[in-house]
C-alpha positions as a Python dict, from the first residue, in 0.01 Angstrom:
ca = {
    (1, 'X'): (0, 0, 0),
    (2, 'X'): (52, 5, 361),
    (3, 'X'): (99, -367, 383),
    (4, 'X'): (354, -368, 105),
    (5, 'X'): (536, -69, 302),
    (6, 'X'): (517, -283, 625),
    (7, 'X'): (687, -569, 441),
    (8, 'X'): (944, -364, 290),
    (9, 'X'): (1030, -188, 632),
    (10, 'X'): (1027, -557, 813),
    (11, 'X'): (1282, -681, 554),
    (12, 'X'): (1493, -401, 586),
    (13, 'X'): (1478, -412, 974),
    (14, 'X'): (1559, -772, 950),
    (15, 'X'): (1869, -719, 706),
    (16, 'X'): (1984, -443, 936),
    (17, 'X'): (1971, -663, 1250),
    (18, 'X'): (2155, -955, 1070),
    (19, 'X'): (2430, -718, 960),
    (20, 'X'): (2456, -590, 1300),
    (21, 'X'): (2487, -944, 1437),
    (22, 'X'): (2726, -1033, 1173),
    (23, 'X'): (2924, -730, 1241),
    (24, 'X'): (2948, -777, 1639),
    (25, 'X'): (3042, -1151, 1570),
    (26, 'X'): (3312, -1050, 1346),
    (27, 'X'): (3436, -778, 1563),
    (28, 'X'): (3434, -972, 1888),
    (29, 'X'): (3685, -1263, 1787),
    (30, 'X'): (3909, -990, 1646),
    (31, 'X'): (3910, -785, 1969),
    (32, 'X'): (3971, -1129, 2158),
    (33, 'X'): (4250, -1259, 1954),
    (34, 'X'): (4440, -927, 1925),
    (35, 'X'): (4520, -919, 2322),
    (36, 'X'): (4594, -1310, 2297),
    (37, 'X'): (4834, -1240, 2036),
    (38, 'X'): (5002, -944, 2204),
    (39, 'X'): (5048, -1138, 2531),
    (40, 'X'): (5146, -1469, 2391),
    (41, 'X'): (5491, -1366, 2247),
    (42, 'X'): (5614, -1226, 2572),
    (43, 'X'): (5495, -1512, 2767),
    (44, 'X'): (5698, -1760, 2563),
    (45, 'X'): (6046, -1603, 2675),
}
């Protein structure tokens, strides 16, 4: 029973870590591209 609980907990932690990494990977390009899009139009004229 303890082993089963440990496996379930490990899977939950792995899924949580993967979700956090995916969230950061998706959020970083968004925050990087927004300033670039804001600074690019004024720089052209």
